[in-house]
N, C-alpha and C positions, 0 to 999 in steps of 0.2 A: 354390119359387115356380112353376117350370115345371110340376111335377106337379099342383099345385093348379089351375092354369089348365086343364090337360088334363081333369081330372075335372069341372070346371065345364062345359066344353063338352059332354061326354058327357051330363051331367045335363039340359042344355037340348036334348038330342037333335039336336045340330047334326052333320051328316055331310057327305060329299062332295057330295050332291045338294041341299044347303040353299041358300037364296038367298045373295046377295053378302055378306051379313053374316058368313056362315060363313067366307068367304075372308079377310075382314078379320081375323077372330079367329085364323085359322090363321097368317096372316102375323105377327100380333102375337106368337102363341105361338112362332113360329120365331125372331123377333127376340130375344125374351126368352131363348130357348134359347141363341142365339149369345152374347148378353151374359153369360149365366150361365157358358157354357164359357170365354169370354175371362176373366171374373173368376176362374174356378177356376184357369186357367193362371197368371194374374198372382199369385194367392194362393200357388200352388206356387212360382213364381219368387221371390216375396218371402220365403217361408219358407226356401227353399233359400239365398237370399242371406244371410238372418239366420243360418242355420246355418253358412255359410262364414265370415261375419264373426265369429261366436262362436268358431269354431275358430282363426281368425287372431288374435283377441284373446287366446285362451288361449295360443297359441304365443308371441305377443308378450310376454304377462305372464311366461311361462316364461323367455324370453330376457332380459327385463328383470331378472327375479329372478336368473338366472345371472350377468348382467353386474354386478348389485349385489353378489352374493356374490363375484365375481371381484375387483371393486374393493375390497370390504371385506377380502378376503384379501391383496391387494396392499398396502393401507393397513396391515394388521396386520403383514405380513411385511417391509415396507420396511426396508432397512438403515439408513435415516436416521430419526431421531426425528420423528414427525409427530403433530399434534393438530389438531382443528377447534374453533373458538371462535365464539360468537355475536357480535353487534354490540356487546355490552357487555363482551366479553372473557372470558366464562365458558367454561371448557373443556367440550366436549361429547363428544369422543372422544379416545383416547390410545392410541398403538400400543405394541407390545412393545419396540421399540428405544428409545422415549422412557422406558419403564419402566426399562430397563437404565441409561440415562443418569442418570436422577434417583433411581433406587433405590426407586421406589414403584409400586404397582399402579394400574390405571385408576380403580377405585372411590374411591381416595384423592385423585385429582386432579379428577375430574368435578365441576363446579359451582364450582371455585375460579377466581379470575382467573389468567390465564396468567402475568402478571407477578409473582404471588406467589412464583414460583420464581426470580426475579431477585434478585441482591444488592440490599440496600435502596437504595443510592445510584443504581442503574440502573433501578429499578422505574418511575419516572416517565417515562423514555425509552420503555419498553415501552408504557405507557398512551398516550403521545402518538402513537406510531407507529400504534396501532390507531385512534385518533380521526382522524388524518389520512386513513387508509384509508377509514373510514366516511364522512367528509365529502367524499371524492372529491378531496382535495388531492394524493394520490399513489395509484398503482395497485399498488405493491409496496414492500417495505421489506426491507433486508438490512443487518445490522451484527453485530459481535462483541459478545457480552455474557457476563458471568460469572453462572452459575446456581448455586443452592445445592441440593445433593442432600439426600435425606431424612436421611442420616447426617452432614450438616453439611459435607461436603467441597465445595469449589468446582470448578466445571466451566467451562472456557472453551469457548464454543459460538458457532457461526455461526447466527444466528437470521434466518429469512426469512419474511415475511408476504405472502400473496397472497390477494386477494379473489375470491370466486366470485359472479358476478352472473347474474340472470335475463335473459330476452330483452329486457326493458324497461330493462336496465341497473341494476336495483336490487340492492344488495348483499344476498346471502342469508346467507353465512357466510364465515369467514376460515380458510384453511389455513395452519398454521404448520409450517415445517420446521426442525428443530434438529439440527445436526451437531456432534458432540463433536470439537473440534479441539485439545484439550489436548495430546495426544501430538504431533500435527502441528506445533503451535506450538512445542513444546519442541524438536523436531527441526530446525525452521527456525531457531530461536535458536542451537542448537548449530552448524548449518551456517554461519550468519552469523558466529558467534564463531570457527569454524575458518577461515573466509575472512579474518577480521580478523587472526588469528594468522599466517596465510600472508602477508598483506600486510605485517605488521610484520616478519616474517622476511625477506621480499624486500627491504624498505626498510632493514633493519638495517645492511647494509654501507654504503649511501649515507648514512644518518644518522650512522654512526660516522665516515665521511669528513668530513661537515659539522661534526661536533664536533671532530674531530682537528685541523683547520686552525686554528680559534681557540685551541684548547688548546695547540698548538705555540707560537704567538707569545705566548700568555699565559705559558707556561713560560719562553720566551726573555726576555721582559720581566722576569719575576720574578727570573731569574738576574742580569740586568743590574742591577736595582734592589738585589739583595742585595750584589753587588760594589761598586756605587756607594755603598751605605750604609756598607760597611766602609771605603772610601776617605774618605768624609766624616767618619766617626768618627775616623780617623787624623788628618785635617786639623783636626778640632775639638781633638784632644789637643795638636797643635802650637800652635793658638791659645791654649789654656789655659796651656801652658808659657811662651809668650811673655808673656802677660798677668801671670803670676805673677812672671816675671823683671823686668818693667818696672813693677811695682806702685809707684806714687808717683813714677815717673820717666818721662821721654820715651823712646820706643823708639829704640834705636840702629840704625845701618845694618846691623849684623849680625842684629838681631832681624827687621828687615824682609826681609832676604835669606832667613832661615829660613822665613818665612811664604810668600814667593814660591816657594821650593823645594818646600815641602809642597803648595802648590796645583798645581804642575806634576806632582808625583808622583800626586796624587789626580785629575789631569785635570779640575780643577774647572769650567772653562768648558764642556767637553763634557758633564759631568754636568748642569750648570745648563741647558743647551740641550735635552738629550734626556730627562731624567727626567720632565718634565711630559707629553711626548709618549708616553713609555713607560707612564706611569700611565693616561693617557686610552685608549691602545690596549688595555691590560689590562682596563680597565673595559668597553670595547666588546666584547672577546672573551668576558669572563664573561657579559655581557648576551646575546650571541649564543648561547652555550651554554645559558643559562637559558631563552631563548625556544624553542630547539629542544626542550629537556626539557619545558617547559610545554606546548608544542604537542603533543608526543608523548603526554604525560599526558592532555591534553584529548581527543586523537584516540582513545586506547585506553580511555578511561574507560567502563566498562560502564553501560548503562541500568539503572534500578531496576525495570524491567518496567512502567513507566507513563510517560506523557508529562510532560515538564517544559519550561518556557519556555527557549528558546535563541536566542542571537543568531547567525543564520546567516552574517552577514558575518564575525564572529569565527571561527566554525566553518570557513568557507572559508579564511580566512587561516591558521589552524592547520594545516589539511590541506595547503595550499600549502607551508608551512614544512617539514612532514614529508616531502613529495614533492619537495623542491627538487632533490635529486641525480638524480631520475628525469627532471626537466624541463629543467634548465639547460643540458645539453649539446646539446639539439636545438631548444629554443625559448626565446623571450623571453616572459615572463608579463606580461600587462596586466590590471589589475583596474579595475572601475568599479562600486563598491559603492553602491547606492542607499540612500535613507532608508527602511528597512523596519522594521517592529516586531519585537519578539521573538515567536517563534511556538511554541505548545505542540507538541512533537514528540518523537520518539525520536532525540535528537541523535547518539548513537553510531552508529546505523544510517545516518543521513544522512551522517555523516562518511565512512563506508565507501562510500556511493554517490558522493560527491564524489571520493574517491580513485580509484575504479574508472574514472570518466569522465575524470579528469585523466591517469591512466596510459594509458588507451586513446588519448587525444589525443596524448600523447607518442609512443606507438608509431606512430600514423598519420603524424605528422610525421617520425619517425625513418625510416620507409620512403621518404619523399621525400629526406631528407638523405642517406640511405645510397646513393641513386642519383645523388648529385652535385648535388642540389637545394639551394636556399638554406636558411639557418636559418629555422625557422618561428616562428609566434606563437600562443600560447594566450591567449584572452581569457575572463575570468570576469566576468560581470555579474549584478547583482541589481536587481530593480525590482518595483513593485506593479502588479497588474492587478485593480483592485477589491478583493475580499477574498481575493486569491490572491497569494502571494509566488512570484516567478519567479526561478529560478537558471538562467542560460544559460552553457554552457561550449562555446566554439568553438575549432576548430583549423584550421590551414591545411594539413591532411594530404591524403591521397589521395582521400578521399571513399568512400562505401559503394556498392559495385556494385549495380545495380538488381535483379539476380537474387537477391540475398541480403537485401534490405531487409526483406522480410516475415518473416525468420527470426532476426534478430539478438537478439530477446528470448527465443528458445527455449532451454531448459536444454541445456547441453553443446554448443551450436552455437558454433563459432569458425572464423574464417578464418586464425588465426595458426598458426604452426608449433608442433610438439610442444614442450612445455616453456615456451612463452611465454604461453599462454592456456589456461584450463580450460573456457571456455564458460559459466561460472557468474556472471561479473561482472555482465553486463547483465540476466540473468534475475533475480538477487537484487536488483539495483537497482530493477527494475520492481516486484518483489514488495514491497519496502520502501516505495516511493513510492505505489503504487496501493493495495495491500491494507492496509498499516499506517497510511497517512496519508490515504487517500481522495483522493490527487492524481493527477497524470498525468505520464508520461515519454514525450516525443516527440522527433523529430529532423527536421532539414532537412539535406540533403546535396547536393553537386554534385561529380561526378567531376572530379578535378584541382584543385578549389578548397577542399574541406574540408567539415567537418560541424559542426553546432551541435546540442547536446542541450539540451532545455528541461525543467527540473524544476519542476512547479507544485504548491505546497503550499497548500491552502485553510485559512483560519483564520476565527475569529469575533472581531470587534472587542471584544465583551464579555469574551472570554477573555483578551485581552491588554491590556485597559485598566488 
């Protein structure tokens, strides 16, 4: 443009000596030149900026690609089974760990519903969990489920669902984590069983003592009854001889004297006064032994690997019976069993939890009694909090020091001397209550006053109706 204007001026023969019009044209030409130069600089700057932006975009795309590859590698190599599903539940991705858990490759799983790998009776729970996530009723889900591998074997797994949302909060996809806990569950079961055997062994001497006392007086009563029976038989023979002798006649003074002598030999009045008491005492002793045996049987009865409805009041009473010898020398036991429904649970595991807490309470009170303190009290209460059954076990022991309160549920942590505690009781109790029953185990404590442990087990009224 600038060059065209210059040529036009020359063609009109306008030079430095031309009239004022020439000056105007030259100023115009200079202004256009400046504008052109400025535009050229701006064009260069824009082109340079575009070039820099293009380079930055390429670098960003490279980084994003690298991050994508890194995340994909992490997803593929994660030691936990992982999958991504869409909002309908169709599997989109499937990592190697999940392939190993379920025994199938990714292409065999993509497109299927993720709950197709659940056992049939648990598939609906998997579908409902995803629907709640999509509807925004919950942001995550975690529960144990039984999965079916390609070869038909069942796998106990911890299944966790987490939603991935965009900036607007809209759900884009769901990430599923699946951890094979079959071996872990078996080891935990073996550990619980071992602890139960340990508890039974520890209580065996006390149980034997509790059985021995009624058995002793049952034996004494039976010996007394046997001797009394022989004496009564001898007395009956005397009666019979006299009756045969006086058949058809009135008894003589000699006959009556024989009867009185036989009654004195048999100690008839003593037998008549004491045999009923002896029989009642024997029946009571047999009943006590039967209750101990039944309680021990109920306490030690193994679970069948699934929940069953249990009366927690009865379970607590059985456990108290089994632990009587551990408790009675240091504390009086008070019970306040509320009107609670039967609860679907792993009863054998809860029995172990109750025993651990009762023995701990006895030990805490024992520490007070051993220092010259008064005999303590253990209170066991049950009550309802909405749809939660609460078991509260209180003691009047020493209380839990503040510096260890945060560690009492840690595995192998104990404040007891060697040989008195393993540090596994409360850790396993918490595992049973929280992980196996979805409940909670908490405590309130005051130094010098005692401690109360609260076991809360949730339930569904429809399950216990």
